C-alpha positions as CSV (number, residue, x, y, z in Angstrom):
1,M,3.6,13.5,-1.7
2,T,7.0,15.0,-1.2
3,D,10.1,14.3,-2.9
4,N,10.9,10.1,-2.8
5,K,13.0,8.7,0.1
6,Y,11.9,6.0,-0.3
7,G,13.9,2.8,-1.7
8,H,15.8,3.8,-4.6
9,K,16.7,6.3,-6.2
10,N,13.8,6.4,-9.3
11,S,11.5,4.4,-7.1
12,K,7.9,5.1,-8.6
13,V,6.9,4.3,-4.2
14,Y,4.5,7.8,-3.7
15,E,5.9,8.9,0.3
16,C,3.2,10.1,1.5
17,M,2.0,12.5,5.2
18,A,-0.5,12.3,7.5
19,K,-2.5,14.7,5.4
20,H,-3.1,13.1,2.7
21,F,-5.6,10.6,4.5
22,T,-8.9,11.5,5.7
23,S,-11.4,9.7,8.1
24,R,-15.2,9.1,8.6
25,F,-16.8,7.1,10.7
26,D,-19.1,4.2,9.7
27,S,-22.2,3.8,11.8
28,K,-23.1,0.5,9.9
29,N,-19.6,-1.1,11.7
30,N,-19.7,1.2,14.3
31,E,-15.6,1.8,13.4
32,K,-13.3,4.6,11.7
33,I,-12.0,4.5,8.2
34,F,-9.2,5.8,6.8
35,I,-9.1,7.6,3.4
36,T,-5.6,8.1,0.7
37,A,-5.6,11.1,-1.1
38,P,-8.7,11.9,-3.7
39,Q,-5.0,11.7,-6.6
40,F,-5.3,7.3,-5.1
41,K,-9.1,7.6,-6.3
42,D,-10.3,5.1,-8.9
43,K,-7.1,2.9,-8.5
44,Y,-6.0,0.2,-6.2
45,G,-3.5,-0.6,-3.7
46,I,-0.7,-1.0,-0.6
47,V,0.3,1.3,1.4
48,K,3.1,0.5,4.0
49,F,3.6,2.2,7.4
50,Y,6.9,1.5,8.3
51,A,10.3,2.8,10.2
52,P,13.5,3.6,8.5
53,W,15.2,1.3,11.6
54,C,12.5,-1.8,10.4
55,G,14.4,-5.0,9.4
56,H,11.4,-6.6,7.7
57,C,10.7,-2.9,6.0
58,S,13.5,-2.9,4.8
59,D,12.8,-6.6,3.9
60,M,10.5,-5.4,1.6
61,V,11.6,-2.4,-0.4
62,D,13.2,-4.6,-3.9
63,S,8.8,-6.1,-3.9
64,L,7.3,-3.2,-3.6
65,E,9.7,-1.4,-5.9
66,Y,9.0,-3.9,-8.6
67,L,5.1,-3.8,-8.8
68,A,4.9,-0.5,-8.5
69,N,6.9,-0.3,-11.5
70,E,5.7,-3.2,-13.3
71,L,2.0,-3.1,-12.9
72,P,0.8,0.0,-13.7
73,N,3.2,-1.2,-17.1
74,M,0.8,-4.2,-17.6
75,G,-2.4,-1.7,-17.9
76,K,-3.2,-2.3,-13.7
77,P,-4.3,0.9,-12.2
78,F,-2.4,0.6,-8.9
79,Y,-0.2,2.0,-6.7
80,I,2.4,1.9,-3.9
81,A,2.3,3.7,-1.0
82,A,4.3,4.9,1.9
83,V,3.8,6.6,5.3
84,N,7.5,7.0,7.7
85,C,4.9,6.4,10.4
86,T,8.9,7.7,12.5
87,N,8.8,11.2,10.7
88,K,7.2,13.4,13.9
89,S,7.5,17.5,11.4
90,V,4.6,15.9,9.5
91,G,2.3,14.0,11.7
92,N,3.2,10.5,10.9
93,D,3.5,9.5,14.1
94,L,-0.4,10.6,14.8
95,L,-1.8,8.6,12.7
96,A,0.0,5.5,12.8
97,S,-1.6,5.8,16.2
98,K,-4.8,7.0,15.3
99,M,-4.7,4.1,13.1
100,G,-3.7,1.6,16.2
101,I,-0.7,0.4,14.3
102,R,1.5,-0.9,16.9
103,G,4.5,-3.0,14.3
104,F,6.4,-2.7,11.1
105,P,5.7,-3.6,8.2
106,T,1.9,-2.5,8.4
107,L,0.1,-2.7,5.6
108,F,-3.4,-1.7,4.3
109,F,-5.3,-2.2,1.1
110,A,-7.1,0.9,-1.0
111,N,-9.6,0.4,-2.4
112,L,-11.4,2.0,-5.7
113,E,-13.0,4.7,-3.2
114,G,-9.3,5.0,-1.4
115,E,-10.6,3.2,1.9
116,L,-8.4,1.5,3.4
117,E,-8.1,-1.8,4.7
118,S,-6.3,-4.7,6.6
119,F,-3.4,-6.7,3.6
120,N,-1.4,-9.4,5.1
121,P,0.0,-11.0,2.3
122,Q,1.9,-14.8,3.2
123,S,5.4,-13.4,2.8
124,R,7.5,-10.5,1.9
125,S,8.3,-11.9,-2.0
126,I,6.2,-10.6,-5.4
127,E,5.2,-13.6,-5.3
128,G,3.3,-13.5,-1.3
129,I,2.0,-9.9,-2.8
130,L,0.8,-10.4,-5.7
131,A,-1.1,-13.7,-4.2
132,E,-2.8,-11.5,-1.5
133,I,-3.9,-8.1,-4.3
134,C,-5.5,-10.4,-6.3
135,D,-7.8,-12.2,-3.9
136,C,-8.9,-8.3,-2.4
137,T,-9.1,-7.3,-5.6
138,K,-11.8,-10.1,-6.3
139,K,-13.8,-8.6,-3.2
140,Y,-14.4,-6.0,-5.2
141,N,-14.9,-7.5,-8.6
142,S,-14.6,-11.4,-9.3
143,N,-14.3,-10.9,-13.1
144,N,-10.9,-9.0,-12.6
145,T,-7.3,-10.8,-13.3
146,C,-5.1,-11.6,-11.7
147,C,-0.9,-11.0,-11.9
148,S,1.7,-13.6,-11.3
149,Y,5.8,-13.6,-10.9
150,S,8.1,-16.1,-12.3
151,N,10.9,-16.5,-13.7
152,N,11.6,-12.8,-13.1
153,K,8.9,-11.9,-15.3
154,L,5.7,-10.2,-13.9
155,E,2.7,-12.3,-15.9
156,C,-1.2,-10.2,-15.6
157,N,-3.7,-12.9,-17.0
C-alpha cells in the first residue's frame, strides 16, 4: 500500500495501486476475475475506484472512512481500499480501463478469496453501504451477522 492520500489524515482506508491487483480467467463463466492483494485474503472488503475531481466520490469519503475505522472494532474482518484512477504513474488508469470502469465512483465487493464483484449500494450513506455489505456477505455465509447504523452508532447483531 502507499502512504495514505485518501480522505482524512488518519484514515484507515488503504490507498492501493494497480500492482496490488491480479486477474485470472474463469472459463466456467467466460469472464476475467480481478483479485485484490494477498494481505486482504480472508477478509471481506470494498474497493472504491475514484477520481479526485469527482464530487460523488468525495461524498462517500466520510462514510467509507467511518466504516473502515469502526467495522474492525466490531470484530468484523473487513477492509476498505481506494484506487485513484487518475494516477497514471503507477498504472491505475490502465487498471481502470482493463476493468471496464467508465464512471466514478465505481465500487466492488471483495469476497474472502479477494475476488471482486459488483457492489451497488442504494445510497452513499453509511446505512446504504452497510445494507449492501450485508447482502453481499450473506451470499457467502447465511449465518453472517449484519451491522446497522442509527443514532450515530454502529451496531452488529
